[in-house]
C-alpha positions as a printed Julia matrix, in Angstrom:
295×3 Matrix{Float64}:
  78.6   108.33   89.26
  78.32  108.46   85.11
  76.83  105.42   83.81
  78.97  103.98   80.46
  77.25  104.61   77.15
  78.66  100.9    75.19
  79.76   97.75   77.49
  81.38   94.64   76.09
  81.26   91.08   78.04
  83.41   88.72   76.58
  81.99   85.6    78.5
  78.78   85.91   79.53
  78.57   82.9    82.0
  78.19   83.54   85.69
  80.43   85.67   86.51
  79.98   88.16   83.25
  76.27   88.07   83.01
  75.72   88.24   86.46
  78.03   91.75   85.72
  75.64   92.99   82.78
  72.56   91.91   84.95
  73.82   94.5    88.09
  75.06   97.2    85.46
  71.83   97.0    83.88
  69.78   97.13   86.98
  71.41   99.95   88.05
  71.02  101.87   85.22
  75.24  102.58   84.52
  74.95  100.74   80.57
  73.15  102.03   77.62
  74.11   99.4    75.9
  75.21   95.52   76.5
  77.74   93.5    74.25
  78.32   90.04   74.37
  81.18   88.33   72.74
  82.15   84.48   73.38
  83.33   81.46   71.61
  79.82   79.91   71.8
  77.08   81.13   69.78
  74.3    79.36   71.45
  75.36   80.74   74.57
  75.32   84.35   73.27
  72.04   84.02   72.12
  70.53   82.64   75.35
  71.85   85.66   76.85
  70.0    87.56   74.13
  66.46   86.16   74.61
  67.28   86.58   78.65
  67.85   90.09   78.51
  71.5    89.67   80.08
  72.92   91.49   76.89
  71.4    93.99   73.98
  73.52   92.23   71.47
  75.75   89.8    70.25
  78.78   90.32   68.54
  80.84   87.65   66.91
  83.96   89.93   65.61
  86.25   92.24   67.63
  86.21   95.26   65.49
  81.93   95.41   65.76
  81.82   94.66   69.41
  84.36   97.7    70.19
  83.75  100.32   68.3
  83.08  103.22   70.43
  83.2   100.92   73.43
  83.82  102.86   77.08
  84.35   99.48   79.09
  84.95   96.02   78.31
  84.84   93.34   80.62
  86.91   89.89   80.4
  85.38   86.7    81.88
  85.7    83.93   80.49
  88.61   81.38   82.15
  91.92   82.47   82.44
  93.41   80.39   80.26
  92.2    82.33   77.24
  93.04   86.37   78.4
  96.08   86.16   76.36
  94.53   84.98   72.85
  91.52   86.99   73.32
  93.66   90.32   74.05
  95.7    89.18   71.09
  92.67   89.75   68.91
  90.78   92.69   70.75
  94.15   94.55   70.43
  93.57   96.19   66.6
  90.35   96.76   67.55
  90.8    98.82   71.33
  90.21  102.58   70.6
  92.4   104.31   73.18
  89.62  105.87   75.54
  88.55  102.33   76.18
  88.57  101.4    79.94
  89.48   97.41   80.13
  89.0    95.5    83.1
  88.93   92.02   83.9
  87.36   88.99   86.22
  89.99   86.53   86.49
  90.97   84.42   89.61
  94.69   84.91   89.13
  96.35   87.93   88.29
  99.44   87.45   87.09
  99.43   85.7    84.08
  96.74   88.13   83.09
  99.19   91.05   83.58
 101.68   89.2    81.61
  98.96   89.0    78.46
  98.35   92.32   79.2
 102.14   93.84   78.69
 102.65   91.36   75.48
  99.4    91.79   73.62
  97.81   95.41   75.23
 101.15   97.17   75.71
 100.01  100.79   74.19
  97.45  100.67   76.02
  98.18  100.05   79.58
  97.16  102.7    80.85
  93.34  102.24   80.39
  93.95   97.87   81.1
  93.02   97.99   85.33
  93.08   94.37   86.43
  90.59   92.99   88.79
  89.18   90.15   90.57
  85.35   90.03   91.81
  85.45   87.25   95.02
  81.63   86.26   94.25
  81.08   82.6    92.42
  78.84   79.89   92.72
  78.7    75.94   91.67
  76.81   76.5    88.72
  77.73   77.98   85.79
  76.29   79.66   82.35
  74.45   82.33   80.99
  71.11   80.98   83.06
  73.1    80.75   86.38
  73.21   84.55   86.37
  71.34   87.06   88.64
  72.2    90.98   89.12
  72.82   90.5    92.9
  75.73   88.6    93.14
  78.15   90.82   93.96
  76.24   92.66   96.16
  78.21   93.06   99.53
  80.77   91.2    97.62
  84.58   91.74   97.53
  85.9    93.31   94.63
  90.16   93.2    94.51
  91.47   96.01   92.24
  94.98   95.37   90.76
  96.66   98.75   89.46
  99.33   98.48   86.96
 102.01  101.29   87.61
 101.13  102.66   84.28
  96.96  102.63   85.2
  95.32  106.32   84.24
  93.77  106.92   87.65
  90.3   107.9    85.81
  90.27  104.41   84.41
  91.11  102.69   88.05
  88.14  104.98   89.32
  85.85  103.33   86.43
  86.21   99.92   86.82
  85.92  101.03   90.84
  82.42  102.71   89.34
  81.29   99.93   87.51
  81.63   97.4    90.29
  80.3    99.47   93.02
  77.26   99.8    90.56
  77.05   96.33   91.33
  77.15   96.47   95.22
  80.66   95.51   95.7
  82.82   96.88   98.28
  86.06   97.68   96.58
  89.45   96.58   97.61
  93.31   97.31   96.0
  96.0    94.87   96.56
  99.35   93.98   94.36
  98.77   91.73   91.73
 101.66   89.3    93.78
  99.97   89.58   96.86
  96.57   88.6    95.55
  97.5    85.13   94.11
  99.31   84.47   97.01
  96.54   85.07   99.3
  93.79   83.32   96.96
  95.99   80.21   96.51
  95.74   79.76  100.33
  91.95   80.52  100.86
  90.59   79.77   97.37
  92.58   77.91   94.75
  93.76   75.41   97.57
  90.17   74.38   98.97
  88.99   74.17   95.07
  91.76   71.36   94.66
  91.12   69.77   97.56
  87.63   69.3    97.47
  88.15   68.43   93.44
  90.65   65.66   95.01
  88.41   63.94   97.56
  85.11   63.55   95.48
  87.77   62.09   92.46
  89.32   59.72   95.32
  85.93   58.43   96.44
  84.53   58.07   92.79
  87.49   55.79   92.11
  86.95   53.45   94.81
  85.39   50.01   93.97
  82.49   50.84   96.39
  81.84   54.43   95.57
  78.06   53.51   95.12
  77.85   52.81   98.6
  80.28   55.68   99.87
  77.86   57.95   98.61
  74.81   56.68   99.48
  75.99   57.82  102.93
  77.55   60.8   102.25
  75.74   63.59  104.4
  75.9    67.16  105.28
  79.52   67.27  106.12
  80.27   65.92  102.77
  78.08   68.26  101.04
  79.91   71.21  102.93
  83.29   70.15  102.0
  82.63   69.18   98.54
  79.87   72.17   97.24
  83.03   73.46   95.55
  83.71   70.33   93.34
  80.47   70.86   91.31
  82.54   73.99   89.92
  83.16   74.86   86.13
  86.19   72.3    85.43
  87.85   73.95   82.81
  88.06   77.51   84.42
  89.25   75.39   87.22
  92.07   73.55   85.42
  93.49   77.26   84.23
  93.54   78.61   87.69
  95.24   76.05   89.17
  97.63   76.24   86.51
  98.48   80.09   86.21
  98.96   79.85   90.01
 100.51   77.15   90.4
 103.69   78.28   92.01
 102.03   79.78   94.95
  99.4    76.74   94.79
 102.48   74.44   95.33
 103.5    76.18   98.16
 100.05   76.06   99.94
  99.32   72.45   99.28
 102.89   71.68  100.46
 102.35   73.29  103.5
  98.82   71.36  103.96
 100.6    68.69  103.31
 102.91   69.12  106.51
  99.58   69.67  108.32
  98.44   66.2   107.0
 101.13   64.17  108.05
 100.97   66.23  111.62
  97.12   65.03  111.98
  98.43   61.11  110.87
 101.43   61.7   113.67
  98.52   62.34  116.36
  96.38   59.72  115.14
  99.18   56.97  114.94
 100.17   57.57  118.26
  96.49   57.97  119.61
  97.06   61.17  121.26
  93.7    62.47  121.81
  94.68   65.56  123.82
  96.84   67.19  121.09
  94.1    66.38  118.73
  91.56   67.63  120.28
  93.5    70.9   121.03
  94.35   71.33  117.56
  90.96   71.0   116.29
  89.48   73.64  119.06
  92.29   75.95  117.68
  90.3    75.27  114.33
  87.33   75.75  115.48
  87.45   78.98  116.99
  89.36   80.57  114.3
  86.88   79.28  111.61
  83.94   81.0   113.93
  85.59   83.87  114.32
  86.25   84.16  110.64
  82.1    83.5   110.34
  81.31   86.38  112.99
  83.31   88.51  111.02
  81.57   87.62  107.47
  77.87   88.04  109.43
  78.81   91.39  111.28
  81.45   92.68  108.88
  83.58   96.0   110.32
  83.53   98.84  107.5
  87.23   99.45  106.68
């Protein structure tokens, strides 16, 4: 696996910062350059040793770059791609860490159409409720999935370089179409975040909110942990994938309506049967996560 010379990370927070740290630890990047909106955050990343240099202009950042990771919220992708396009060199590979793919790919076709052979969309399935460069750590991607959603125009060598980078971070590579990606993650990632944010917002707005939170324990903590996630990032994800997410939300509302009907009828037998089916499905998933089967 050939190391990269210069790697540029746009958005040096938890995701981008952990990527940079993992590449550094693996000896896969000779020089790491950070780009972002906030000079103070970039300077913090430099002080922590996450990056070697902070740049405030794309011409300098992209000169001689072999790999660029776009790790900012997906709502910023189009503007960033437009800004970097005039300075992107022919051999530079560009990838992203966005949690949605259709919107990112549309931005790439709009602004990086001359470089599509080397623009390889991807999504690391890893994260934490904490954000910012201080939360970054090199083992974030160890053993975690990274979904690569190549474009028809992609050069296979560019795709392989993106896979090389993520494998150096300890990730396991999977390939998927962009449409399937957005449909799957609307169900298993975007909907759970929406529900967690919604529940906490509902309880916090009640007159007895202080009393409710004072009695909340492990069940509430486990269900709502992801409501501590980055609001801007999740705003952008939900809006970008709203069509798939609306479909999943409607499906869940139908499930809630069925649960309501069982409660209204006092139908303990069917309620217990539903709970048992859900318990067995959840435990089977948890067991698979503990003892994954090689694919």
